C-alpha positions, -999 to 999 in steps of 0.1 A, spaced: -168 -122 411 -133 -136 405 -131 -158 374 -106 -187 374 -96 -206 342 -82 -241 346 -65 -253 314 -63 -290 313 -85 -316 330 -61 -346 330 -54 -373 357 -36 -349 381 -65 -323 383 -93 -341 402 -83 -327 436 -73 -293 422 -106 -287 404 -127 -303 432 -111 -280 458 -118 -249 437 -154 -259 430 -161 -266 467 -148 -231 476 -164 -213 447 -197 -204 463 -181 -191 495 -156 -169 477 -178 -159 448 -156 -176 422 -166 -187 387 -145 -216 376 -141 -226 340 -124 -259 331 -111 -260 296 -97 -291 279 -94 -304 243 -116 -333 256 -149 -317 264 -164 -348 281 -134 -350 305 -139 -313 314 -176 -319 319 -169 -349 342 -147 -326 364 -174 -300 370 -206 -321 371 -229 -315 401 -213 -281 408 -226 -246 404 -203 -217 397 -187 -239 371 -184 -244 334 -167 -269 311 -155 -259 277 -135 -273 248 -103 -255 242 -74 -256 216 -45 -241 233 -26 -238 200 -53 -215 186 -39 -180 195 -72 -162 190 -92 -187 211 -65 -188 238 -64 -150 241 -102 -148 243 -104 -173 272 -75 -157 291 -90 -122 287 -123 -134 300 -108 -146 333 -88 -131 362 -65 -160 372 -52 -188 350 -41 -222 362 -22 -241 336 -22 -279 339 -8 -284 305 25 -302 298 54 -281 309 65 -272 274 31 -257 266 30 -231 294 50 -205 275 24 -191 251 -2 -191 279 21 -172 303 30 -146 276 -6 -140 269 -14 -137 307 13 -111 313 4 -91 281 -33 -92 291 -27 -85 328 -37 -119 342 -21 -140 370 -9 -175 362 0 -206 383 15 -239 373 29 -270 391 58 -272 367 95 -262 371 103 -225 364 111 -224 327 131 -199 307 98 -186 293 87 -177 328 120 -162 338 119 -139 308 85 -126 319 95 -119 355 105 -82 352 73 -73 332 51 -93 356 66 -75 386 61 -41 370 24 -50 364 19 -66 398 12 -100 383 19 -133 400 37 -160 381 34 -189 405 54 -221 397 66 -253 413 35 -255 435 26 -292 432 42 -322 448 78 -324 435 84 -296 429 60 -280 454 54 -297 487 91 -307 488 101 -270 487 75 -259 513 83 -286 538 121 -284 533 121 -246 537 101 -248 569 128 -271 584 157 -250 570 143 -218 585 136 -235 618 171 -249 620 187 -215 611 166 -198 637 182 -221 663 217 -212 650 223 -245 632 246 -249 602 232 -273 576 259 -294 560 239 -319 540 204 -320 525 190 -348 505 154 -349 493 136 -378 476 101 -382 462 83 -409 442 48 -415 428 44 -452 434 17 -478 438 3 -486 472 13 -519 487 -22 -533 486 -24 -526 448 11 -537 440 4 -567 418 31 -564 391 69 -571 393 78 -535 384 60 -522 415 48 -493 394 15 -480 378 8 -446 361 -7 -420 384 5 -391 363 17 -383 327 31 -415 313 53 -396 288 72 -379 316 79 -413 332 92 -428 299 114 -397 292 126 -392 328 162 -383 334 173 -376 299 191 -344 309 223 -349 329 218 -348 366 240 -327 388 244 -324 425 269 -317 453 286 -344 473 311 -335 501 317 -301 484 323 -316 449 301 -310 419 290 -344 405 274 -352 372 255 -383 361 247 -386 324 216 -403 312 234 -435 302 245 -440 339 216 -425 357 197 -457 365 228 -476 374 242 -450 398 215 -452 424 211 -452 462 188 -472 485 164 -452 507 144 -468 535 111 -454 548 98 -469 581 69 -492 575 72 -491 537 106 -507 530 134 -499 507 133 -479 474 156 -471 445 166 -435 444 182 -418 413 194 -382 410 169 -357 396 177 -328 373 198 -299 387 200 -301 424 227 -274 426 203 -248 413 184 -248 446 215 -240 468 209 -203 466 171 -202 467 172 -225 497 198 -203 514 222 -233 519 254 -214 515 274 -237 537 260 -270 525 285 -296 513 260 -322 500 228 -313 481 208 -338 462 172 -341 450 162 -376 438 133 -397 425 121 -429 442 111 -461 425 104 -496 439 135 -516 447 148 -532 415 130 -509 391 160 -489 381 182 -518 370 154 -531 348 146 -497 334 182 -492 325 179 -521 300 155 -499 280 179 -470 282 208 -491 271 188 -506 242 177 -471 230 140 -478 236 135 -445 254 147 -425 225 122 -398 214 141 -383 185 136 -407 156 104 -422 143 97 -459 133 71 -464 106 46 -492 98 49 -505 134 13 -519 134 28 -548 113 53 -555 141 53 -571 175 71 -559 206 93 -590 202 102 -577 167 109 -543 180 132 -556 208 150 -578 183 156 -548 160 174 -530 188 196 -559 197 229 -567 180 229 -595 155 233 -629 171 220 -664 174 193 -677 198 160 -664 209 153 -628 215 153 -635 252 187 -652 249 201 -623 229 188 -597 254 204 -617 282 237 -617 263 234 -580 256 228 -570 292 256 -593 304 265 -596 340 237 -572 350 211 -597 339 190 -613 367 159 -633 373 142 -602 386 149 -583 353 137 -614 333 105 -614 353 98 -578 346 104 -581 309 82 -612 307 54 -593 325 55 -567 297 51 -596 271 82 -586 253 89 -622 243 53 -632 234 49 -616 200 25 -590 214 12 -567 186 21 -530 185 -11 -509 183 5 -477 169 11 -474 132 42 -453 138 61 -437 166 94 -430 183 108 -459 204 97 -440 235 62 -436 222 60 -473 213 73 -483 247 48 -458 264 19 -474 245 28 -508 259 33 -495 295 1 -476 295 -17 -509 290 4 -529 315 9 -502 342 -27 -489 342 -44 -483 376 -73 -508 377 -106 -501 393 -101 -497 430 -63 -495 428 -46 -470 451 -14 -452 444 11 -439 469 33 -408 474 66 -412 493 88 -382 502 118 -381 525 141 -352 535 175 -361 551 193 -333 569 226 -332 586 236 -301 606 258 -289 634 245 -271 664 265 -261 696 295 -281 683 275 -313 678 264 -331 646 228 -340 642 206 -358 617 169 -350 610 147 -372 588 113 -359 577 90 -384 558 57 -382 541 35 -411 529 1 -404 512 -22 -432 500 -48 -425 473 -85 -433 476 -89 -450 442 -78 -448 406 -92 -414 400 -88 -396 434 -52 -405 436 -25 -395 461 -7 -379 431 -38 -358 422 -41 -348 459 -5 -338 464 -1 -321 430 -35 -304 430 -42 -293 466 -10 -272 470 -18 -254 438 -55 -248 447 -48 -238 483 -21 -213 473 -42 -198 446 -70 -194 472 -46 -178 496 -35 -153 470 -70 -144 459 -81 -139 495 -51 -116 503 -31 -139 526 0 -130 506 8 -104 480 37 -112 458 44 -106 421 67 -120 395 81 -155 394 75 -172 428 80 -207 442 69 -219 477 101 -211 495 89 -180 514 69 -181 546 40 -161 532 33 -191 509 45 -222 527 32 -216 562 -5 -214 555 -1 -241 528 14 -267 551 -11 -259 578 -41 -265 555 -25 -296 540 -26 -312 574 -64 -311 572 -61 -335 543 -37 -358 562 -7 -346 543 16 -345 573 54 -351 577 68 -372 605 101 -362 618 128 -382 636 160 -368 651 
């Protein structure tokens, strides 16, 4: 019997855990779901055999070691900054580990030891990163096999709200970790454009955007995401002149979000105390320069020429001018903003989310220039079985299954850019209607 430990039972795990539990009997797996919230873990495993739900404090080193030691494969669905201790324990104790997060320095430092022990450190095997790598690499390898030279590659992805559930002016609801949304983009983005390295600091990120159109779903804001240049070598794009990975939001979102950035309301470094005695109007006023007039008038003056009726509507929807009470007693500006957004951007009963991904390739073949667009749209079932949960959880679960059943044998730090991983993954994802449409 193979014992699998899933650490974390949050909003992105429903499809991951469901897949593992449905396969557990056929493959003789025992699946343990561990979370600090026992009732949440129990909800994930109910009605399944070969499953157990436990409460788990990942910061407790003794408890963490005992759980890892009792299992063969660990799947960490913790926040990205919490994988390190788990991964170090896994390598020391001889256990494989998989995450959907970007490869961290902690993981890189464990690579040599993991390879020596024959242990898999699987990362970036969710949606973005994950499906984006797998689908892009299939196209890249196919084009290279034809003798093509890829000169430009842009890849965009966004977790959005489905059109039928889009009932707020922001066009956004949370389908994954709200904290990550509030803190998005706070490291300088870097990418290649026509052979030149370009940087976009956080204070310009949501102003310096592109517009991306997806057939049947309209136009979206696109802003640069993290370090795109770092994928030039792993993708084998030695001759590429333009390389950009970006995030999608509903059209108009970025200009409005930039107001919060400009004000400092996304800062997560300083804490404000006694905020339960304040309203969000008070908070907004405290971040505005001194001046006369209402808070709305002062905000309008602060934003200047960038102000619009669209931005005003978005701010009014969040009740920033209505003296809405702050529920937290203290918190960073980012935490206070997150608390408000979790209330206003919550998926309601029956709501559906939407995943949109698009790859844009330009390449030369036989002396001619070509363009290839590859697009993916996935609509969720409801507020629990979301498109986000499907597209994050299924690639992870499928690839763990493929490894445990011997479909590939790799060790050390791996991401889904090799055929052994991405070919069977993409093929099985089609069974779940996760399919890319290509136009040339």
